[in-house]
C-alpha positions as CSV (number, residue, x, y, z in Angstrom):
1,M,9.1,-14.5,-10.1
2,L,7.9,-17.4,-11.3
3,T,8.6,-20.9,-9.9
4,N,8.5,-24.4,-10.8
5,G,6.6,-26.7,-8.3
6,P,4.1,-27.2,-5.6
7,A,3.7,-24.7,-3.4
8,V,5.7,-23.7,0.1
9,G,5.1,-25.7,3.1
10,S,2.3,-28.2,0.8
11,K,2.9,-31.7,0.2
12,D,4.2,-32.9,-3.1
13,L,1.7,-33.0,-5.8
14,P,0.8,-36.8,-6.2
15,D,2.3,-38.2,-9.3
16,E,-1.1,-38.9,-11.0
17,H,-1.8,-35.5,-11.3
18,Y,1.3,-35.2,-13.6
19,S,0.8,-38.4,-15.3
20,R,-2.6,-37.6,-16.1
21,L,-2.1,-34.1,-17.0
22,L,1.4,-35.0,-19.3
23,A,-0.6,-37.9,-20.7
24,A,-3.5,-35.7,-22.0
25,L,-1.2,-32.7,-23.2
26,V,0.7,-35.8,-25.8
27,A,-2.9,-36.9,-26.7
28,E,-4.9,-34.2,-27.1
29,P,-2.4,-30.6,-27.3
30,D,-4.5,-28.7,-28.6
31,R,-7.5,-29.2,-25.7
32,P,-8.2,-26.5,-23.3
33,I,-6.3,-27.9,-19.7
34,S,-9.8,-26.6,-18.2
35,E,-11.4,-29.7,-20.0
36,P,-12.3,-33.0,-18.4
37,C,-9.7,-34.6,-19.7
38,F,-7.6,-33.2,-17.2
39,L,-9.9,-32.1,-14.2
40,S,-12.7,-34.7,-13.0
41,E,-16.0,-33.3,-12.0
42,A,-14.6,-33.9,-8.3
43,E,-11.9,-32.0,-8.7
44,R,-14.1,-29.0,-10.6
45,E,-16.3,-29.5,-7.8
46,Q,-13.4,-29.0,-4.9
47,Q,-12.0,-26.1,-6.7
48,I,-15.1,-24.2,-7.5
49,V,-17.3,-25.0,-4.3
50,T,-15.6,-26.6,-1.5
51,W,-12.5,-24.5,-1.6
52,N,-14.9,-21.6,-1.7
53,D,-17.8,-22.2,0.6
54,T,-16.6,-19.2,3.0
55,R,-20.1,-18.2,3.6
56,T,-20.4,-17.0,7.6
57,E,-23.1,-14.3,9.7
58,Y,-22.1,-10.7,9.5
59,P,-24.3,-7.7,9.1
60,R,-24.2,-7.6,5.3
61,D,-27.2,-5.1,5.2
62,R,-26.2,-2.7,7.3
63,S,-24.4,0.7,7.0
64,I,-20.8,1.5,8.8
65,A,-22.5,4.6,10.2
66,E,-24.8,2.6,11.4
67,L,-22.9,-0.2,13.0
68,F,-21.0,2.0,14.5
69,E,-23.5,4.3,16.3
70,E,-24.2,1.2,17.8
71,V,-21.0,0.7,19.4
72,A,-20.8,4.5,20.7
73,R,-24.0,3.7,22.5
74,G,-23.0,0.5,23.9
75,C,-19.8,1.8,25.4
76,P,-19.8,5.7,25.3
77,D,-16.8,6.1,28.0
78,R,-14.3,3.4,26.5
79,V,-11.3,5.0,24.3
80,A,-11.7,4.8,20.6
81,V,-8.8,6.6,19.4
82,V,-5.2,7.7,21.1
83,D,-3.5,10.2,18.8
84,G,-0.3,11.4,21.3
85,N,-1.6,13.1,24.2
86,E,-5.1,12.9,22.9
87,Q,-8.1,10.9,23.5
88,L,-11.1,10.2,22.4
89,T,-14.2,8.0,23.8
90,Y,-16.3,6.5,21.7
91,G,-18.8,9.2,22.9
92,M,-16.6,11.8,22.5
93,L,-16.0,10.5,18.9
94,D,-19.6,9.9,17.5
95,E,-20.4,13.6,18.8
96,R,-17.7,14.9,17.0
97,A,-18.6,13.3,13.8
98,N,-22.4,14.6,14.2
99,R,-21.1,17.8,14.4
100,L,-19.1,17.6,11.2
101,A,-21.7,15.5,9.6
102,A,-24.0,18.5,10.3
103,H,-21.9,21.1,8.9
104,L,-21.3,19.0,5.8
105,E,-24.9,18.8,5.3
106,L,-25.2,22.4,5.0
107,Q,-22.7,23.2,2.7
108,G,-25.0,20.5,0.7
109,V,-23.4,17.3,1.3
110,A,-25.9,14.3,1.1
111,S,-26.6,10.6,0.4
112,G,-24.4,10.0,-2.5
113,S,-22.3,12.9,-2.5
114,R,-18.2,12.7,-2.6
115,V,-16.1,14.5,0.0
116,G,-12.3,14.5,-0.2
117,L,-10.5,13.8,3.0
118,A,-6.9,16.1,3.1
119,L,-6.2,15.3,6.6
120,D,-2.8,14.1,8.0
121,R,-2.6,10.6,10.3
122,S,-4.6,12.5,13.3
123,A,-8.1,12.0,15.6
124,A,-9.1,14.6,13.5
125,M,-8.6,12.0,9.8
126,I,-10.7,9.5,12.0
127,V,-13.3,12.1,12.9
128,S,-13.8,13.1,9.6
129,M,-14.0,9.2,8.1
130,V,-16.9,8.8,10.6
131,G,-18.8,12.2,10.0
132,I,-18.4,12.0,6.1
133,L,-20.2,8.6,6.2
134,K,-22.9,9.9,8.4
135,T,-24.1,12.0,5.8
136,G,-24.5,9.0,4.0
137,A,-21.9,10.3,1.1
138,A,-18.4,8.5,0.5
139,Y,-15.2,10.1,1.6
140,V,-12.1,10.3,-1.4
141,P,-8.8,10.2,0.0
142,L,-6.9,13.2,-0.9
143,D,-2.2,12.8,-0.5
144,A,-2.7,16.7,-0.2
145,D,1.4,16.5,-0.5
146,Y,0.8,14.8,-4.0
147,P,1.3,17.3,-7.1
148,A,-0.6,19.7,-7.6
149,E,-1.9,18.8,-11.4
150,R,-2.4,14.9,-9.8
151,L,-4.6,16.5,-6.8
152,R,-6.7,18.3,-9.6
153,F,-7.2,15.5,-11.7
154,L,-8.5,13.3,-8.6
155,I,-10.7,16.6,-7.4
156,E,-12.4,17.1,-11.0
157,D,-12.8,13.6,-11.9
158,T,-14.7,12.5,-8.8
159,R,-16.5,15.9,-8.7
160,L,-16.4,16.5,-5.3
161,S,-19.0,18.1,-2.9
162,A,-16.4,19.3,-0.5
163,I,-13.1,18.6,1.0
164,V,-12.5,18.7,4.7
165,T,-8.9,19.6,5.0
166,D,-6.5,22.0,6.8
167,R,-4.7,23.7,4.0
168,D,-5.2,25.1,0.8
169,L,-5.8,23.0,-2.3
170,P,-6.4,23.2,-6.0
171,G,-9.8,22.8,-7.6
172,G,-11.8,25.4,-6.8
173,V,-14.5,22.9,-4.2
174,P,-15.3,24.3,-1.0
175,L,-12.9,23.7,1.8
176,V,-14.0,22.7,5.4
177,R,-12.0,23.7,8.0
178,F,-12.2,20.7,10.4
179,E,-11.5,22.9,13.8
180,D,-14.0,25.3,12.1
181,A,-16.7,23.3,11.1
182,L,-17.1,21.5,14.4
183,G,-17.1,25.2,15.9
184,T,-19.9,26.2,13.7
185,A,-21.9,23.1,13.8
186,P,-25.8,23.1,15.1
187,Q,-26.0,21.8,18.6
188,E,-28.9,19.6,17.0
189,V,-28.0,17.1,14.7
190,N,-29.9,13.9,13.3
191,T,-27.4,10.8,13.6
192,R,-29.8,8.4,11.9
193,A,-28.0,6.2,9.3
194,K,-28.3,8.2,5.7
195,A,-26.6,5.1,4.1
196,T,-27.3,1.2,3.0
197,A,-24.6,-1.5,2.6
198,E,-24.9,-0.9,-1.0
199,N,-23.7,2.7,-1.1
200,T,-20.6,3.4,-1.6
201,A,-17.9,3.9,1.4
202,Y,-15.1,5.2,-0.3
203,I,-13.3,5.9,-3.7
204,M,-9.6,5.1,-3.4
205,Y,-7.2,6.0,-6.5
206,T,-4.5,3.4,-7.4
207,S,-1.9,3.8,-10.2
208,G,-3.1,3.7,-13.9
209,S,-1.5,1.8,-16.6
210,T,-2.7,4.5,-19.5
211,G,-1.4,7.5,-17.5
212,T,-4.3,8.2,-15.6
213,P,-4.9,7.1,-12.3
214,K,-8.1,5.2,-11.6
215,G,-10.5,5.6,-8.7
216,V,-11.6,2.5,-7.4
217,E,-15.5,2.4,-5.9
218,V,-15.4,0.4,-2.7
219,T,-18.9,-0.5,-1.1
220,Q,-19.9,-0.1,2.5
221,R,-20.8,-3.7,2.7
222,G,-16.9,-4.4,1.7
223,V,-15.6,-3.0,4.8
224,I,-18.2,-4.4,7.1
225,R,-17.2,-8.3,5.4
226,L,-13.8,-7.2,6.2
227,V,-13.9,-6.9,9.7
228,K,-17.1,-8.5,11.1
229,N,-17.1,-11.5,11.9
230,A,-14.8,-12.5,9.9
231,S,-12.6,-15.7,9.5
232,Y,-9.0,-14.6,9.3
233,V,-8.7,-12.2,12.8
234,D,-10.6,-12.4,16.0
235,F,-11.9,-9.2,16.4
236,G,-12.9,-7.9,19.3
237,P,-13.3,-4.9,22.2
238,A,-10.0,-5.9,23.8
239,E,-8.1,-5.4,20.7
240,V,-5.4,-2.5,20.4
241,F,-5.2,-1.5,16.8
242,A,-1.9,0.6,15.2
243,Q,-2.8,2.8,13.0
244,I,0.2,3.6,10.7
245,S,-1.5,4.1,7.1
246,N,-2.4,6.9,5.3
247,S,-5.5,7.9,4.0
248,S,-4.9,7.1,0.6
249,F,-3.6,3.3,1.3
250,D,-6.4,1.1,1.7
251,A,-4.7,-0.7,5.2
252,I,-6.4,1.6,6.6
253,T,-9.6,0.2,5.9
254,F,-8.6,-2.6,8.4
255,E,-7.0,-0.5,11.0
256,V,-9.8,1.9,11.3
257,W,-12.8,0.1,10.6
258,G,-11.8,-3.1,12.4
259,A,-11.2,-1.2,15.6
260,L,-14.4,1.0,15.4
261,L,-16.9,-1.6,14.4
262,N,-15.5,-3.8,17.1
263,G,-15.2,-1.3,20.5
264,A,-11.6,-1.7,20.0
265,R,-8.7,0.7,20.8
266,L,-6.9,2.6,17.7
267,V,-3.8,4.0,18.4
268,I,-2.2,6.3,15.8
269,L,1.6,6.2,15.3
270,P,3.7,9.3,14.4
271,T,5.8,8.7,11.1
272,S,8.8,9.5,13.2
273,V,8.5,7.1,15.2
274,V,7.3,4.1,12.4
275,L,10.2,4.7,10.8
276,S,12.5,4.5,13.7
277,P,12.5,0.4,14.6
278,E,13.6,0.9,18.4
279,A,10.8,3.6,18.8
280,F,8.5,1.9,17.1
281,A,9.1,-1.1,19.3
282,A,8.6,0.6,22.0
283,A,5.7,2.4,21.1
284,I,4.0,-0.8,20.5
285,E,5.3,-1.9,24.0
286,K,4.0,1.1,25.7
287,H,0.3,0.9,24.3
288,H,0.4,-2.6,24.0
289,L,-0.6,-3.2,20.4
290,S,-2.1,-6.3,19.5
291,A,-3.0,-6.0,16.2
292,M,-1.1,-4.3,13.2
293,F,-0.5,-4.5,9.7
294,L,2.8,-3.7,7.8
295,T,3.7,-3.8,4.4
296,S,6.3,-6.4,3.4
297,S,9.3,-3.8,3.0
298,L,8.7,-2.4,6.6
299,F,8.4,-5.4,8.2
300,N,11.7,-6.3,6.8
301,V,13.0,-3.7,8.2
302,M,11.6,-4.6,11.7
303,A,12.5,-8.3,11.5
304,A,16.1,-7.3,10.9
305,R,16.3,-4.7,13.6
306,C,13.8,-5.8,16.5
307,P,11.9,-8.7,15.9
308,Q,11.2,-9.2,19.6
309,A,8.9,-6.2,19.2
310,F,6.1,-8.5,18.1
311,R,6.5,-11.0,21.1
312,E,3.3,-9.9,22.5
313,M,1.2,-9.4,19.2
314,R,-2.0,-11.7,18.4
315,H,-2.8,-10.4,14.7
316,L,0.2,-9.4,12.9
317,L,-0.6,-9.4,9.2
318,V,2.2,-8.4,6.4
319,G,1.4,-7.5,3.0
320,G,1.6,-5.4,-0.2
321,D,4.2,-7.4,-1.7
322,A,5.8,-10.9,-1.9
323,V,6.3,-11.6,2.1
324,D,9.8,-12.5,2.4
325,P,10.5,-16.4,3.7
326,R,13.5,-15.7,5.8
327,W,12.4,-12.5,7.9
328,S,9.3,-14.7,8.7
329,R,11.2,-17.7,10.0
330,H,13.4,-15.0,12.1
331,V,10.4,-13.5,13.9
332,L,9.0,-16.7,14.5
333,K,12.0,-18.4,15.9
334,T,12.8,-14.9,17.5
335,A,9.3,-13.7,19.3
336,P,6.8,-16.4,20.8
337,L,3.8,-15.0,18.8
338,D,1.6,-17.7,17.5
339,R,1.3,-16.7,13.5
340,I,2.2,-14.0,11.0
341,I,-0.8,-13.6,8.5
342,N,0.2,-13.1,4.9
343,G,-2.7,-10.6,3.7
344,Y,-3.1,-10.5,0.1
345,G,-6.0,-8.5,-2.1
346,P,-5.9,-5.5,-4.2
347,T,-7.8,-2.3,-3.9
348,E,-10.8,-3.5,-6.1
349,C,-11.5,-6.3,-3.8
350,T,-11.6,-4.2,0.0
351,T,-7.9,-5.1,1.1
352,F,-7.5,-8.5,1.8
353,S,-9.3,-11.1,-0.1
354,V,-7.1,-13.8,0.6
355,T,-4.9,-14.8,3.8
356,H,-2.5,-17.4,5.0
357,D,-1.0,-18.1,8.5
358,I,2.5,-18.4,8.4
359,R,3.3,-20.7,11.6
360,D,6.4,-22.6,10.2
361,V,8.6,-21.3,7.5
362,P,10.6,-24.6,6.1
363,E,14.6,-23.9,5.7
364,G,15.2,-23.3,2.3
365,A,11.3,-22.3,1.3
366,K,11.7,-19.2,-1.9
367,S,8.1,-18.2,-1.1
368,V,5.2,-17.8,1.0
369,P,1.4,-19.1,-0.1
370,I,-1.1,-16.1,0.1
371,G,-3.3,-19.1,1.5
372,R,-7.0,-19.2,1.1
373,P,-10.0,-16.8,0.8
374,L,-11.0,-15.1,4.3
375,S,-15.0,-15.3,5.0
376,N,-17.8,-14.3,2.5
377,S,-15.1,-14.3,-0.5
378,Q,-14.0,-16.4,-3.6
379,A,-10.6,-17.0,-5.3
380,Y,-10.2,-19.4,-8.3
381,V,-7.6,-20.0,-10.2
382,L,-8.5,-20.1,-13.7
383,D,-7.1,-21.0,-17.3
384,W,-7.7,-18.5,-20.4
385,N,-11.2,-19.9,-20.9
386,M,-12.2,-18.7,-17.2
387,Q,-12.0,-22.3,-16.2
388,P,-10.5,-24.0,-13.2
389,A,-6.7,-25.1,-13.9
390,P,-5.6,-28.6,-12.5
391,I,-3.7,-28.0,-9.0
392,G,0.0,-26.9,-9.7
393,V,-1.0,-25.5,-13.0
394,A,-0.5,-21.5,-13.4
395,G,-3.4,-19.7,-14.1
396,E,-5.2,-16.2,-13.5
397,L,-6.1,-15.5,-9.7
398,Y,-9.9,-14.2,-10.1
399,L,-11.4,-12.5,-6.4
400,G,-14.8,-12.8,-6.0
401,G,-17.7,-12.4,-3.2
402,D,-18.9,-9.3,-0.7
403,G,-15.5,-7.3,-1.2
404,V,-15.4,-6.8,-4.8
405,A,-15.5,-3.0,-5.5
406,K,-18.2,-1.6,-7.6
407,G,-15.8,-0.7,-10.4
408,Y,-13.8,2.2,-11.6
409,W,-15.3,5.5,-10.9
410,N,-16.7,6.7,-14.2
411,R,-14.6,4.3,-16.3
412,P,-17.2,1.8,-17.5
413,E,-14.9,0.2,-20.3
414,L,-12.3,-0.3,-17.7
415,T,-14.8,-2.0,-15.4
416,A,-16.3,-4.1,-17.8
417,E,-12.8,-5.4,-18.8
418,R,-11.6,-6.1,-15.3
419,F,-15.3,-7.1,-13.2
420,V,-16.5,-9.8,-15.1
421,P,-19.6,-12.2,-15.0
422,S,-18.9,-15.1,-12.7
423,P,-19.1,-18.7,-15.1
424,F,-20.1,-20.4,-11.4
425,D,-23.0,-18.5,-10.3
426,P,-26.3,-19.9,-11.5
427,T,-27.8,-16.3,-11.0
428,G,-26.3,-14.4,-13.4
429,Q,-25.5,-12.2,-10.7
430,A,-21.7,-12.2,-9.2
431,R,-18.7,-10.6,-10.5
432,L,-15.5,-11.8,-10.5
433,Y,-12.2,-9.1,-10.4
434,K,-9.9,-10.5,-12.8
435,T,-6.4,-9.6,-10.8
436,G,-3.6,-9.8,-13.8
437,D,-1.9,-12.3,-10.5
438,M,-0.7,-15.8,-12.0
439,A,-1.1,-18.0,-8.5
440,R,-1.6,-22.2,-8.6
441,Y,-3.5,-24.4,-6.3
442,S,-1.5,-26.6,-3.7
443,E,-2.8,-30.1,-3.5
444,D,-4.9,-29.0,0.1
445,G,-6.1,-25.8,-1.9
446,V,-3.3,-22.9,-0.8
447,I,-2.6,-20.5,-3.1
448,E,1.0,-19.7,-4.3
449,Y,1.4,-16.6,-6.0
450,L,3.9,-16.3,-9.0
451,G,3.8,-13.5,-10.4
452,R,1.9,-10.8,-12.8
453,T,0.3,-11.2,-16.4
454,D,1.7,-7.5,-17.3
455,H,4.1,-4.4,-16.0
456,Q,2.2,-3.3,-12.8
457,V,4.3,-4.2,-9.8
458,K,4.7,-3.4,-5.7
459,I,7.1,-1.7,-4.5
460,R,7.2,-1.0,-0.7
461,G,3.6,-1.7,-0.5
462,F,2.6,0.7,-3.6
463,R,0.8,-0.4,-6.3
464,I,2.4,0.8,-9.7
465,E,1.9,0.9,-13.1
466,L,5.0,1.1,-15.0
467,G,3.2,2.4,-17.8
468,E,1.7,5.5,-16.2
469,I,5.5,6.6,-15.5
470,E,6.6,6.0,-19.0
471,T,3.3,8.0,-20.0
472,V,4.8,11.2,-18.1
473,L,8.2,10.7,-19.0
474,R,7.6,10.1,-22.6
475,Q,5.8,13.7,-22.6
476,H,9.4,15.4,-21.6
477,P,10.5,17.5,-24.6
478,K,13.9,15.6,-24.9
479,V,12.9,12.3,-24.5
480,R,12.0,10.1,-27.5
481,D,11.2,6.8,-26.1
482,C,11.8,4.9,-22.7
483,A,11.2,2.4,-20.4
484,V,10.7,1.8,-16.9
485,V,11.9,-1.1,-14.7
486,V,12.3,-3.3,-11.4
487,G,15.7,-3.0,-10.1
488,Q,17.7,-3.4,-7.2
489,D,19.0,-1.7,-4.7
490,A,22.1,-2.0,-2.1
491,S,19.7,-3.5,0.8
492,G,18.4,-6.0,-1.9
493,G,14.8,-4.2,-2.3
494,K,13.1,-3.5,-5.2
495,T,13.4,0.1,-6.8
496,L,12.5,1.9,-9.6
497,W,14.9,2.7,-12.8
498,A,14.5,4.8,-15.8
499,Y,15.9,4.5,-19.1
500,A,15.4,7.3,-21.8
501,A,16.5,7.5,-25.3
502,T,17.1,11.0,-26.2
503,G,18.8,10.8,-29.6
504,P,22.5,12.7,-30.7
505,G,22.6,16.5,-29.0
506,A,22.2,17.8,-25.6
507,R,21.0,15.4,-22.9
508,P,19.1,16.4,-19.7
509,N,20.4,15.4,-16.5
510,W,19.1,13.1,-14.0
511,S,18.4,16.0,-11.6
512,E,16.0,17.5,-14.3
513,I,14.2,14.6,-15.0
514,R,13.3,14.1,-11.9
515,Q,11.9,17.4,-11.0
516,F,10.0,17.0,-14.3
517,L,8.4,13.8,-13.3
518,R,7.9,15.0,-9.1
519,A,5.8,17.8,-10.8
520,R,3.1,15.3,-12.1
521,L,3.9,11.8,-10.4
522,P,3.5,11.2,-6.5
523,E,7.1,10.8,-4.7
524,F,6.4,6.9,-4.5
525,M,6.3,6.9,-7.9
526,L,10.0,8.4,-8.9
527,P,12.4,6.3,-10.3
528,S,15.7,6.6,-8.2
529,A,17.8,6.3,-11.0
530,G,18.1,6.7,-14.4
531,L,20.5,6.1,-17.6
532,F,20.2,7.9,-20.9
533,L,20.9,6.0,-24.5
534,D,20.9,6.9,-27.9
535,A,18.0,4.4,-28.9
536,M,16.4,1.6,-26.9
537,P,17.0,-1.7,-27.7
538,L,14.2,-3.5,-29.5
539,S,12.6,-7.0,-29.7
540,P,12.2,-8.1,-33.0
541,N,8.2,-7.0,-32.7
542,G,9.7,-3.3,-32.6
543,K,8.7,-3.3,-28.9
544,V,11.3,-2.2,-26.2
545,D,13.5,-5.3,-25.2
546,R,13.9,-4.9,-21.6
547,R,16.1,-8.0,-21.2
548,K,18.5,-5.8,-22.8
549,L,18.7,-2.7,-21.1
550,P,21.8,-2.5,-19.1
551,P,21.8,-2.5,-15.5
552,I,22.2,0.8,-13.6
553,E,25.1,0.1,-10.8
554,A,24.7,3.7,-9.3
555,A,22.8,6.7,-9.2
556,P,24.4,9.3,-10.6
557,T,25.5,12.6,-8.5
558,A,24.2,16.3,-8.3
559,N,27.5,17.9,-6.7
560,G,30.5,16.3,-7.1
561,A,32.3,18.3,-4.2
562,T,34.5,15.8,-2.0
563,P,33.5,15.4,2.0
564,M,36.6,16.7,3.8
565,T,35.5,16.9,7.5
566,E,35.8,13.7,9.5
567,A,32.2,13.9,10.2
568,Q,31.5,14.5,6.5
569,Q,33.7,11.7,6.0
570,T,31.7,9.5,8.6
571,V,28.2,10.6,7.0
572,A,29.4,9.8,3.6
573,E,31.0,6.3,4.4
574,V,27.4,5.0,5.5
575,W,25.6,6.4,3.1
576,K,27.8,5.0,0.3
577,K,27.2,2.1,2.3
578,V,23.4,1.8,2.6
579,L,23.0,3.2,-0.9
580,G,25.6,1.0,-2.8
581,V,27.6,3.6,-4.5
582,R,31.2,3.9,-4.8
583,D,31.1,7.9,-4.6
584,I,28.9,10.6,-3.2
585,G,29.0,14.7,-2.9
586,L,28.9,16.9,-0.1
587,D,25.6,18.6,-1.2
588,D,23.8,15.3,-2.9
589,N,20.5,15.1,-1.6
590,F,20.1,11.8,0.0
591,F,16.5,11.6,-1.6
592,E,17.6,12.6,-5.3
593,V,20.4,9.5,-5.3
594,G,18.6,6.6,-4.4
595,G,17.2,7.1,-0.9
596,D,13.8,6.5,0.6
597,S,12.5,6.3,4.6
598,L,13.2,2.7,4.5
599,L,17.2,2.9,3.5
600,M,17.0,6.2,5.8
601,A,15.9,3.6,9.1
602,N,19.6,2.2,8.0
603,V,21.6,5.4,7.8
604,E,20.0,5.9,11.5
605,C,21.5,2.6,12.7
606,E,24.5,2.7,11.5
607,L,25.2,6.7,12.4
608,R,23.9,6.3,16.1
609,P,27.4,4.7,17.4
610,R,29.4,7.0,15.5
611,F,27.8,10.3,16.9
612,R,27.6,11.7,20.2
613,T,25.4,14.3,19.9
614,P,21.7,13.4,20.4
615,F,19.1,13.0,17.1
616,T,16.3,11.9,15.9
617,I,14.8,10.2,12.7
618,T,13.5,13.5,11.6
619,D,16.9,15.5,11.5
620,L,18.0,12.5,9.4
621,F,15.0,14.2,6.9
622,E,15.4,17.3,7.3
623,F,19.3,17.6,6.9
624,S,19.4,15.6,4.0
625,T,23.0,16.2,2.5
626,I,26.3,15.1,4.0
627,R,27.5,18.3,4.2
628,A,24.3,19.6,6.6
629,L,23.8,16.3,8.4
630,A,27.5,16.4,9.2
631,A,27.2,19.7,10.9
632,R,23.8,18.9,12.6
633,L,25.8,15.8,14.1
634,S,29.0,17.4,14.7
635,G,27.4,20.1,17.1
636,E,27.7,23.1,15.2
637,G,24.1,23.5,16.4
638,K,21.2,24.3,14.9
639,Q,21.7,28.0,14.4
640,S,24.5,27.3,11.8
641,A,24.4,29.2,8.5
642,V,25.0,25.4,6.8
643,V,21.8,24.1,9.1
644,S,19.9,27.1,8.5
645,E,19.9,26.6,4.7
646,A,19.3,22.6,5.5
647,Q,16.2,23.6,6.7
648,E,14.5,25.9,4.6
649,R,15.7,23.8,1.7
650,A,14.1,20.6,3.4
651,R,10.8,22.8,3.9
652,R,10.8,23.7,0.3
653,Q,11.6,19.8,-0.8
654,K,8.9,18.6,1.7
655,M,6.4,20.9,-0.4
656,A,7.7,19.1,-3.7
657,M,8.0,15.7,-2.7
658,G,5.0,14.9,-0.5
659,G,7.5,14.9,3.1
660,V,8.6,11.8,4.9
661,R,5.6,9.6,4.9
662,T,4.9,8.9,1.4
663,A,8.3,6.9,1.1
664,V,6.8,4.3,2.9
665,R,3.6,3.4,2.5
666,G,1.2,4.1,5.2
667,A,3.7,5.7,7.1
């Protein structure tokens, strides 16, 4: 994604910048570009001090539970959470959270403990987040649909005191059933906040390059700095926040605490609604939603299908991956909202660190800037010597401020490598997070993202270390070597391709490889297609030469039976168009041949005008083969043998795959 020239939307850099830079390079080619021959003292002062003068007043020394209780006491009858037909006022939410906290304390949970959170998006999940923090403990999101092996690792790695859940989980940790806990909690509870701003709020796991996930330990201060008196959004009690992220995606921090610490309303939207653009647009209007975060991929789908859905939005944040200027421009022209906000920030810096107001996107723009640091955050573009890079010159982006996490849980060496002392802090106390992202400054201080320094990628908002997938793939007994790269699906979106060198002899089929990976990795990390090679192409230094890997034109099919009936042929035609494949089998599973939730939204759009039988997007996930879906849509009825078999297969697949919601981050 590396580009040349200034950041989109900024003025061209003055000629003297380039002239001075080139002259110094010619005269002293070995001198670091951060030295005075490149940067004047005024320029250093501008980058280090002026552009990072973001200090504002906010309750930096208070805890999340303390601030929430203050809001609940001030407006106990105001609606806090809407979950379908269920509504919780602030008073009700506070009372239920107190009862859960009391039950957890009876189980031995105390300040400094860690409690697993394994609930689907619901009012119960929100109550649990508040209740866990009231004990002084930190919550650890656990996607209960992860493979058992991965769940067991997360549970054991964080040494949980308990898990709040509604299902059975591995690991030997006491399970607290949410409904049972509320029913057995004592009537009198101590609601005194038991944590400080320095305490851990949550530990959230991200992909690890060595094959092991790493837990990011986020402080309560980091969360509070994100949502109290922050510069990028006007938080207040009049706002209505959409809650569409699952608990293991850090955008939930913005959604939940942005609402609850400011007396606003939080509306939980079902996954089936979020994945259907028309239903999503109707929900935005019905609930008068005014603030939400969307991954770039989900935003692109909505912008293409229902751009007018955002017309009343006051705070539309988009991020998780590079924002597409084409769709940003389309929404700004179609819907009269003031702005779209490009939100950038790794989990290690508490959701957002840098934001950019997208008010206008020039024709022909190839990218959208990530912007400037938000309140009480710092951002520096530094060279290899950790000194400011000249304006317009690429460097690595380092982030600082109150949002920087404590580090990686139980990984001191990795923490020391990525969380480094700030060279710009005279006290020697401040730290910077080394992002691994390449960036550069425009003349007016706006930051443009340029790409990665490693093999970390973002797909549909998920942060993925390709090395983690490769480590697991190499464990297959028939795989000698492998590589995983980013490819392109039929809609132009990013997807994962896997290449495996198996050597001579019988090769495994692709379905076998996916099942092997599925037992060890979350669904969002599974490559959509693969190719077997006799040997991997190597560069002169002996490493895999990714540039010589052949493109994968189409995903393999699991069953070559040909669609016969008119309904089957219609579904097959739509699938081939959406998936970008030349052929597809009657019993191929949509998600086995490169499909995901966002592509299924496109299938819904294509199928609706072609069938009279009413259906929901949930049906498309449930009947995920051409045979089953054609039977459902042609009116054979839900009791047919084909449909019943598809439903049973879908139930088994959901248990193995993590269901619908893992295919779109946040859905």
